[in-house]
TORPA-4810 file (N, C-alpha, C, O; in nm, 3 decimals):
<nodes>
NODE_1_-1.773_19.150_14.127_-1.748_19.117_13.990_-1.625_19.028_13.981_-1.527_19.051_14.052_M
NODE_2_-1.629_18.929_13.897_-1.516_18.837_13.881_-1.407_18.902_13.801_-1.431_18.980_13.709_N
NODE_3_-1.286_18.868_13.840_-1.172_18.920_13.766_-1.165_18.849_13.633_-1.201_18.732_13.622_A
NODE_4_-1.118_18.919_13.530_-1.106_18.853_13.401_-1.008_18.736_13.410_-0.910_18.742_13.483_P
NODE_5_-1.035_18.633_13.335_-0.947_18.517_13.337_-0.870_18.511_13.208_-0.916_18.554_13.103_T
NODE_6_-0.753_18.456_13.219_-0.670_18.436_13.101_-0.713_18.303_13.040_-0.693_18.199_13.102_D
NODE_7_-0.770_18.303_12.921_-0.822_18.181_12.860_-0.711_18.079_12.836_-0.735_17.959_12.839_S
NODE_8_-0.589_18.129_12.811_-0.478_18.036_12.791_-0.449_17.960_12.920_-0.421_17.840_12.916_R
NODE_9_-0.457_18.029_13.035_-0.429_17.966_13.165_-0.537_17.861_13.197_-0.504_17.751_13.241_H
NODE_10_-0.663_17.894_13.174_-0.769_17.799_13.206_-0.767_17.681_13.110_-0.798_17.568_13.150_S
NODE_11_-0.730_17.704_12.985_-0.720_17.594_12.889_-0.606_17.501_12.928_-0.619_17.379_12.920_C
NODE_12_-0.494_17.560_12.969_-0.379_17.479_13.012_-0.417_17.396_13.135_-0.383_17.278_13.143_K
NODE_13_-0.486_17.456_13.229_-0.529_17.383_13.349_-0.625_17.270_13.315_-0.619_17.162_13.374_G
NODE_14_-0.713_17.296_13.219_-0.808_17.194_13.175_-0.735_17.077_13.110_-0.766_16.961_13.137_F
NODE_15_-0.639_17.106_13.025_-0.561_17.002_12.958_-0.481_16.922_13.060_-0.474_16.800_13.051_I
NODE_16_-0.420_16.990_13.159_-0.346_16.919_13.263_-0.440_16.827_13.341_-0.404_16.714_13.374_E
NODE_17_-0.558_16.874_13.371_-0.656_16.793_13.444_-0.695_16.670_13.362_-0.703_16.560_13.416_T
NODE_18_-0.719_16.690_13.232_-0.752_16.576_13.146_-0.638_16.476_13.140_-0.660_16.355_13.142_L
NODE_19_-0.515_16.529_13.132_-0.398_16.441_13.124_-0.388_16.357_13.251_-0.371_16.235_13.244_F
NODE_20_-0.399_16.419_13.367_-0.391_16.347_13.495_-0.504_16.245_13.504_-0.482_16.132_13.548_V
NODE_21_-0.623_16.284_13.465_-0.737_16.190_13.468_-0.711_16.072_13.376_-0.742_15.958_13.410_A
NODE_22_-0.655_16.099_13.260_-0.624_15.991_13.167_-0.520_15.896_13.222_-0.534_15.774_13.210_G
NODE_23_-0.415_15.951_13.282_-0.311_15.867_13.342_-0.369_15.783_13.454_-0.340_15.664_13.464_V
NODE_24_-0.451_15.844_13.539_-0.512_15.769_13.649_-0.605_15.660_13.597_-0.605_15.549_13.649_L
NODE_25_-0.682_15.691_13.495_-0.771_15.591_13.438_-0.691_15.476_13.378_-0.723_15.360_13.400_T
NODE_26_-0.586_15.510_13.304_-0.503_15.406_13.241_-0.435_15.320_13.347_-0.431_15.198_13.333_F
NODE_27_-0.381_15.383_13.453_-0.310_15.305_13.554_-0.407_15.226_13.640_-0.371_15.118_13.687_S
NODE_28_-0.529_15.276_13.662_-0.624_15.198_13.742_-0.679_15.082_13.661_-0.713_14.977_13.717_S
NODE_29_-0.686_15.100_13.529_-0.728_14.988_13.446_-0.620_14.882_13.452_-0.647_14.762_13.457_A
NODE_30_-0.498_14.928_13.452_-0.382_14.843_13.474_-0.384_14.715_13.394_-0.446_14.705_13.289_G
NODE_31_-0.315_14.621_13.448_-0.304_14.491_13.383_-0.417_14.404_13.435_-0.436_14.390_13.556_V
NODE_32_-0.491_14.347_13.345_-0.600_14.258_13.386_-0.547_14.116_13.395_-0.452_14.078_13.327_T
NODE_33_-0.609_14.041_13.479_-0.568_13.902_13.498_-0.601_13.821_13.373_-0.700_13.846_13.305_A
NODE_34_-0.515_13.725_13.344_-0.542_13.634_13.232_-0.661_13.546_13.270_-0.682_13.519_13.388_A
NODE_35_-0.738_13.502_13.171_-0.854_13.416_13.203_-0.815_13.292_13.284_-0.891_13.248_13.370_P
NODE_36_-0.697_13.236_13.258_-0.653_13.119_13.334_-0.638_13.154_13.482_-0.667_13.072_13.569_Q
NODE_37_-0.592_13.277_13.510_-0.580_13.321_13.649_-0.717_13.333_13.714_-0.735_13.299_13.831_D
NODE_38_-0.814_13.383_13.636_-0.951_13.394_13.688_-1.009_13.255_13.719_-1.077_13.237_13.819_D
NODE_39_-0.981_13.160_13.632_-1.028_13.023_13.652_-0.964_12.964_13.778_-1.032_12.901_13.859_V
NODE_40_-0.833_12.984_13.794_-0.763_12.934_13.913_-0.819_13.000_14.039_-0.830_12.934_14.142_A
NODE_41_-0.854_13.127_14.032_-0.912_13.197_14.146_-1.048_13.137_14.184_-1.077_13.120_14.302_L
NODE_42_-1.130_13.104_14.085_-1.260_13.041_14.113_-1.237_12.906_14.181_-1.308_12.872_14.275_V
NODE_43_-1.140_12.830_14.132_-1.111_12.701_14.195_-1.065_12.721_14.339_-1.107_12.646_14.428_F
NODE_44_-0.980_12.819_14.363_-0.934_12.848_14.500_-1.054_12.883_14.589_-1.061_12.838_14.703_D
NODE_45_-1.147_12.964_14.538_-1.268_12.998_14.614_-1.351_12.873_14.641_-1.408_12.858_14.749_Q
NODE_46_-1.358_12.784_14.543_-1.432_12.659_14.556_-1.372_12.574_14.670_-1.446_12.522_14.753_F
NODE_47_-1.240_12.561_14.672_-1.173_12.483_14.776_-1.199_12.544_14.913_-1.231_12.472_15.008_V
NODE_48_-1.187_12.674_14.924_-1.212_12.741_15.053_-1.356_12.721_15.099_-1.381_12.695_15.216_K
NODE_49_-1.451_12.733_15.005_-1.592_12.713_15.040_-1.617_12.568_15.081_-1.692_12.543_15.175_A
NODE_50_-1.556_12.474_15.009_-1.571_12.333_15.043_-1.514_12.305_15.182_-1.579_12.239_15.263_Q
NODE_51_-1.395_12.355_15.209_-1.330_12.326_15.337_-1.399_12.393_15.455_-1.387_12.348_15.569_N
NODE_52_-1.471_12.501_15.429_-1.546_12.564_15.538_-1.692_12.514_15.540_-1.773_12.561_15.619_S
NODE_53_-1.722_12.419_15.451_-1.857_12.359_15.441_-1.964_12.466_15.419_-2.072_12.459_15.477_H
NODE_54_-1.931_12.564_15.336_-2.018_12.677_15.307_-2.100_12.649_15.181_-2.058_12.681_15.070_D
NODE_55_-2.216_12.590_15.200_-2.302_12.550_15.088_-2.344_12.671_15.005_-2.354_12.662_14.883_V
NODE_56_-2.367_12.784_15.069_-2.410_12.904_14.997_-2.299_12.951_14.903_-2.327_12.985_14.788_I
NODE_57_-2.176_12.953_14.949_-2.064_12.995_14.864_-2.041_12.894_14.751_-2.014_12.933_14.638_A
NODE_58_-2.053_12.765_14.782_-2.037_12.663_14.678_-2.145_12.681_14.572_-2.117_12.671_14.452_V
NODE_59_-2.267_12.708_14.615_-2.380_12.727_14.523_-2.349_12.836_14.420_-2.379_12.820_14.302_R
NODE_60_-2.289_12.945_14.466_-2.259_13.057_14.377_-2.151_13.023_14.274_-2.142_13.087_14.169_E
NODE_61_-2.069_12.923_14.303_-1.958_12.887_14.214_-1.995_12.780_14.112_-1.926_12.763_14.011_L
NODE_62_-2.105_12.709_14.138_-2.148_12.603_14.046_-2.244_12.658_13.942_-2.325_12.746_13.971_L
NODE_63_-2.233_12.607_13.821_-2.322_12.648_13.714_-2.465_12.606_13.747_-2.490_12.490_13.780_L
NODE_64_-2.557_12.700_13.739_-2.697_12.672_13.767_-2.761_12.613_13.641_-2.819_12.684_13.559_D
NODE_65_-2.747_12.482_13.628_-2.795_12.413_13.509_-2.826_12.268_13.543_-2.757_12.206_13.624_S
NODE_66_-2.929_12.213_13.480_-2.954_12.069_13.499_-2.843_11.985_13.435_-2.833_11.865_13.461_P
NODE_67_-2.759_12.048_13.351_-2.648_11.978_13.287_-2.519_11.984_13.369_-2.417_11.929_13.328_N
NODE_68_-2.523_12.052_13.485_-2.407_12.047_13.574_-2.385_11.899_13.608_-2.481_11.827_13.636_F
NODE_69_-2.259_11.854_13.606_-2.230_11.714_13.634_-2.117_11.701_13.734_-2.012_11.765_13.720_L
NODE_70_-2.139_11.619_13.836_-2.036_11.582_13.932_-2.037_11.430_13.938_-2.139_11.369_13.968_W
NODE_71_-1.923_11.371_13.909_-1.911_11.225_13.920_-1.840_11.197_14.052_-1.726_11.239_14.074_V
NODE_72_-1.909_11.127_14.140_-1.853_11.095_14.270_-1.870_10.946_14.297_-1.979_10.891_14.288_T
NODE_73_-1.759_10.883_14.330_-1.759_10.739_14.355_-1.820_10.661_14.239_-1.889_10.561_14.258_R
NODE_74_-1.793_10.710_14.118_-1.842_10.644_13.998_-1.987_10.673_13.964_-2.037_10.622_13.864_G
NODE_75_-2.055_10.751_14.045_-2.197_10.781_14.021_-2.213_10.925_13.973_-2.157_11.017_14.034_A
NODE_76_-2.289_10.946_13.867_-2.312_11.083_13.821_-2.420_11.152_13.905_-2.523_11.093_13.938_P
NODE_77_-2.394_11.277_13.937_-2.494_11.361_14.002_-2.518_11.476_13.906_-2.429_11.556_13.878_I
NODE_78_-2.641_11.484_13.857_-2.677_11.585_13.758_-2.752_11.700_13.825_-2.842_11.677_13.905_W
NODE_79_-2.714_11.822_13.792_-2.783_11.942_13.840_-2.719_11.999_13.965_-2.673_11.926_14.053_G
NODE_80_-2.717_12.131_13.971_-2.656_12.200_14.085_-2.726_12.167_14.216_-2.659_12.142_14.317_R
NODE_81_-2.858_12.165_14.217_-2.929_12.140_14.343_-2.901_12.001_14.397_-2.884_11.983_14.518_D
NODE_82_-2.897_11.901_14.309_-2.866_11.764_14.354_-2.724_11.757_14.410_-2.700_11.690_14.510_A
NODE_83_-2.632_11.827_14.347_-2.493_11.828_14.396_-2.486_11.894_14.533_-2.416_11.846_14.622_A
NODE_84_-2.557_12.004_14.551_-2.554_12.074_14.679_-2.612_11.987_14.791_-2.561_11.989_14.903_L
NODE_85_-2.716_11.912_14.762_-2.772_11.821_14.862_-2.669_11.716_14.903_-2.655_11.683_15.020_K
NODE_86_-2.596_11.664_14.804_-2.491_11.564_14.832_-2.380_11.626_14.915_-2.332_11.565_15.010_R
NODE_87_-2.338_11.748_14.879_-2.234_11.816_14.957_-2.280_11.836_15.101_-2.202_11.813_15.194_F
NODE_88_-2.405_11.878_15.121_-2.456_11.897_15.257_-2.445_11.770_15.339_-2.410_11.774_15.457_E
NODE_89_-2.475_11.656_15.278_-2.463_11.527_15.346_-2.317_11.498_15.380_-2.286_11.457_15.492_T
NODE_90_-2.228_11.518_15.284_-2.086_11.492_15.307_-2.028_11.585_15.414_-1.938_11.546_15.488_L
NODE_91_-2.077_11.706_15.421_-2.029_11.803_15.520_-2.062_11.761_15.663_-2.008_11.819_15.758_Y
NODE_92_-2.149_11.664_15.681_-2.182_11.614_15.815_-2.061_11.546_15.878_-2.047_11.544_16.001_Q
NODE_93_-1.975_11.491_15.796_-1.854_11.423_15.845_-1.731_11.505_15.811_-1.736_11.628_15.803_G
NODE_94_-1.621_11.436_15.790_-1.498_11.502_15.750_-1.501_11.521_15.600_-1.528_11.427_15.525_T
NODE_95_-1.473_11.642_15.556_-1.468_11.674_15.413_-1.366_11.784_15.397_-1.391_11.900_15.429_W
NODE_96_-1.251_11.746_15.347_-1.143_11.844_15.329_-1.072_11.818_15.198_-1.044_11.703_15.163_K
NODE_97_-1.044_11.926_15.125_-0.971_11.921_14.999_-0.836_11.990_15.018_-0.830_12.100_15.074_L
NODE_98_-0.730_11.927_14.972_-0.596_11.986_14.978_-0.532_11.978_14.840_-0.464_11.880_14.808_S
NODE_99_-0.555_12.082_14.757_-0.499_12.078_14.622_-0.350_12.113_14.621_-0.301_12.185_14.708_P
NODE_100_-0.282_12.062_14.522_-0.142_12.096_14.498_-0.143_12.212_14.398_-0.123_12.193_14.278_D
NODE_101_-0.166_12.333_14.450_-0.186_12.450_14.365_-0.064_12.479_14.276_-0.079_12.540_14.170_M
NODE_102_0.054_12.438_14.318_0.173_12.460_14.235_0.165_12.381_14.105_0.231_12.416_14.007_A
NODE_103_0.084_12.277_14.103_0.070_12.194_13.983_-0.067_12.208_13.916_-0.105_12.126_13.833_N
NODE_104_-0.139_12.313_13.952_-0.267_12.340_13.888_-0.243_12.386_13.745_-0.153_12.467_13.719_L
NODE_105_-0.322_12.336_13.654_-0.313_12.376_13.513_-0.454_12.412_13.468_-0.546_12.331_13.476_K
NODE_106_-0.469_12.535_13.419_-0.596_12.581_13.363_-0.572_12.612_13.216_-0.481_12.688_13.181_A
NODE_107_-0.653_12.553_13.130_-0.637_12.568_12.986_-0.767_12.623_12.928_-0.876_12.571_12.955_V
NODE_108_-0.754_12.728_12.848_-0.872_12.780_12.779_-0.902_12.693_12.658_-0.816_12.672_12.572_L
NODE_109_-1.024_12.642_12.653_-1.069_12.564_12.538_-1.130_12.660_12.435_-1.119_12.638_12.315_V
NODE_110_-1.193_12.766_12.485_-1.249_12.873_12.403_-1.254_12.997_12.490_-1.207_12.995_12.604_S
NODE_111_-1.310_13.106_12.438_-1.322_13.228_12.518_-1.413_13.210_12.639_-1.403_13.285_12.736_D
NODE_112_-1.501_13.110_12.634_-1.599_13.092_12.741_-1.591_12.956_12.809_-1.678_12.923_12.890_T
NODE_113_-1.489_12.878_12.778_-1.476_12.745_12.838_-1.332_12.720_12.876_-1.240_12.748_12.799_T
NODE_114_-1.313_12.667_12.996_-1.178_12.634_13.044_-1.180_12.496_13.110_-1.280_12.454_13.167_A
NODE_115_-1.068_12.429_13.099_-1.048_12.300_13.164_-0.943_12.318_13.273_-0.838_12.379_13.249_Q
NODE_116_-0.971_12.266_13.391_-0.879_12.276_13.504_-0.839_12.136_13.546_-0.921_12.044_13.549_L
NODE_117_-0.711_12.121_13.579_-0.657_11.991_13.621_-0.559_12.018_13.735_-0.471_12.103_13.724_H
NODE_118_-0.576_11.945_13.846_-0.487_11.965_13.960_-0.483_11.839_14.047_-0.587_11.779_14.074_V
NODE_119_-0.363_11.798_14.091_-0.357_11.690_14.190_-0.417_11.741_14.323_-0.398_11.856_14.360_P
NODE_120_-0.487_11.654_14.390_-0.556_11.695_14.513_-0.565_11.576_14.608_-0.574_11.461_14.565_I
NODE_121_-0.561_11.606_14.736_-0.585_11.504_14.837_-0.720_11.530_14.901_-0.749_11.641_14.946_T
NODE_122_-0.803_11.427_14.903_-0.932_11.435_14.970_-0.918_11.366_15.106_-0.850_11.264_15.118_F
NODE_123_-0.982_11.423_15.205_-1.002_11.357_15.334_-1.152_11.353_15.354_-1.215_11.454_15.386_N
NODE_124_-1.208_11.234_15.334_-1.353_11.216_15.343_-1.380_11.105_15.442_-1.326_10.995_15.429_I
NODE_125_-1.463_11.134_15.542_-1.496_11.033_15.640_-1.631_11.058_15.703_-1.679_11.171_15.708_G
NODE_126_-1.691_10.950_15.749_-1.819_10.960_15.820_-1.797_11.034_15.952_-1.685_11.039_16.003_A
NODE_127_-1.903_11.092_16.007_-1.889_11.163_16.135_-1.823_11.073_16.240_-1.865_10.960_16.262_P
NODE_128_-1.720_11.126_16.305_-1.652_11.053_16.411_-1.556_10.945_16.364_-1.496_10.876_16.446_G
NODE_129_-1.541_10.928_16.233_-1.453_10.825_16.178_-1.326_10.890_16.123_-1.328_11.005_16.080_Q
NODE_130_-1.216_10.815_16.123_-1.094_10.870_16.063_-1.114_10.895_15.914_-1.189_10.825_15.846_P
NODE_131_-1.045_10.997_15.864_-1.055_11.032_15.722_-0.917_11.019_15.659_-0.836_11.111_15.668_A
NODE_132_-0.891_10.906_15.597_-0.759_10.884_15.538_-0.735_10.974_15.416_-0.829_11.025_15.355_P
NODE_133_-0.608_10.992_15.383_-0.571_11.066_15.262_-0.608_10.984_15.140_-0.579_10.865_15.133_D
NODE_134_-0.673_11.047_15.045_-0.709_10.981_14.920_-0.663_11.072_14.805_-0.721_11.178_14.783_A
NODE_135_-0.558_11.030_14.732_-0.508_11.114_14.622_-0.597_11.102_14.498_-0.642_10.994_14.462_P
NODE_136_-0.620_11.217_14.435_-0.701_11.225_14.314_-0.637_11.322_14.216_-0.552_11.403_14.253_F
NODE_137_-0.678_11.312_14.093_-0.656_11.418_13.995_-0.791_11.485_13.976_-0.886_11.422_13.929_L
NODE_138_-0.800_11.611_14.013_-0.926_11.685_14.001_-0.932_11.747_13.863_-0.838_11.815_13.819_M
NODE_139_-1.042_11.724_13.795_-1.067_11.784_13.665_-1.199_11.859_13.675_-1.298_11.806_13.725_N
NODE_140_-1.199_11.981_13.626_-1.322_12.059_13.623_-1.330_12.132_13.489_-1.228_12.172_13.432_Q
NODE_141_-1.451_12.147_13.441_-1.476_12.234_13.328_-1.549_12.356_13.382_-1.646_12.343_13.457_T
NODE_142_-1.501_12.473_13.344_-1.565_12.597_13.385_-1.613_12.671_13.262_-1.550_12.666_13.156_L
NODE_143_-1.726_12.738_13.275_-1.780_12.819_13.166_-1.796_12.962_13.214_-1.827_12.987_13.330_V
NODE_144_-1.773_13.053_13.123_-1.786_13.195_13.156_-1.930_13.237_13.133_-1.983_13.222_13.023_K
NODE_145_-1.991_13.291_13.237_-2.129_13.339_13.230_-2.127_13.490_13.250_-2.021_13.550_13.271_T
NODE_146_-2.243_13.552_13.245_-2.253_13.696_13.271_-2.207_13.728_13.413_-2.162_13.840_13.440_A
NODE_147_-2.218_13.632_13.504_-2.179_13.652_13.644_-2.033_13.612_13.669_-1.984_13.623_13.781_A
NODE_148_-1.963_13.566_13.566_-1.824_13.523_13.582_-1.809_13.374_13.556_-1.903_13.309_13.510_G
NODE_149_-1.691_13.321_13.585_-1.663_13.179_13.562_-1.740_13.094_13.662_-1.744_13.125_13.781_W
NODE_150_-1.802_12.987_13.612_-1.876_12.894_13.697_-1.832_12.752_13.664_-1.799_12.721_13.549_R
NODE_151_-1.832_12.667_13.765_-1.792_12.527_13.748_-1.909_12.451_13.687_-2.019_12.447_13.743_I
NODE_152_-1.884_12.390_13.569_-1.989_12.317_13.498_-1.982_12.168_13.525_-2.083_12.098_13.515_A
NODE_153_-1.863_12.119_13.559_-1.854_11.979_13.600_-1.734_11.957_13.690_-1.636_12.030_13.685_N
NODE_154_-1.746_11.853_13.772_-1.642_11.812_13.866_-1.618_11.664_13.840_-1.707_11.581_13.861_I
NODE_155_-1.498_11.632_13.796_-1.465_11.495_13.760_-1.336_11.453_13.829_-1.229_11.459_13.768_L
NODE_156_-1.344_11.410_13.955_-1.222_11.364_14.024_-1.188_11.221_13.981_-1.275_11.135_13.970_P
NODE_157_-1.061_11.198_13.956_-1.014_11.064_13.917_-0.924_11.011_14.027_-0.820_11.071_14.055_I
NODE_158_-0.961_10.899_14.093_-0.876_10.846_14.200_-0.743_10.798_14.145_-0.735_10.740_14.037_P
NODE_159_-0.639_10.824_14.222_-0.506_10.775_14.188_-0.480_10.645_14.264_-0.538_10.622_14.370_L
NODE_160_-0.394_10.560_14.211_-0.359_10.439_14.284_-0.298_10.474_14.420_-0.238_10.580_14.435_P
NODE_161_-0.314_10.387_14.515_-0.266_10.412_14.652_-0.117_10.442_14.654_-0.071_10.516_14.742_A
NODE_162_-0.040_10.388_14.562_0.104_10.410_14.561_0.141_10.547_14.508_0.258_10.586_14.516_A
NODE_163_0.045_10.622_14.454_0.075_10.754_14.398_0.119_10.850_14.507_0.079_10.837_14.623_A
NODE_164_0.200_10.945_14.470_0.246_11.046_14.563_0.129_11.134_14.602_0.054_11.181_14.516_T
NODE_165_0.112_11.155_14.730_0.003_11.237_14.782_0.054_11.379_14.792_0.159_11.403_14.852_V
NODE_166_-0.020_11.478_14.732_0.022_11.617_14.746_0.023_11.658_14.893_-0.055_11.606_14.972_P
NODE_167_0.110_11.752_14.929_0.114_11.796_15.069_-0.015_11.864_15.110_-0.084_11.924_15.027_P
NODE_168_-0.046_11.855_15.237_-0.169_11.918_15.289_-0.144_12.062_15.321_-0.234_12.132_15.366_K
</nodes>
């Protein structure tokens, strides 16, 4: 037979348990990252995927839409699949991005749209050919989807040769 319990003791233990659970829940929820930080993180993932020539990872970061736009060498590439095919071709040679992350600026245009701007150095070259430093201002628009922030367009703007090249 069970010993009688003191209802005050069990109630106090229950309240203490709820309090601890509440504190743990509150502290684990903690501080959430600002949307601009999330956008910067997606860009960082994009750079890492680009530099490792990981088409699958790049695919996950680009908006799956025929309206995805990448302007490269003055030519528009529309749609995620067309962009991925172009990236695969470029990955055959030298393809390296070196952003100046200290000067990255992410601005929320709305709750679901952000604009990113960062100085970046591209090293792009044919297989076996030297890949000179090419300074650009990278501009991207990102949209928030159910799966998270996705890159909706990539608009690199070449800088004049005399421009300061961000460090690699």
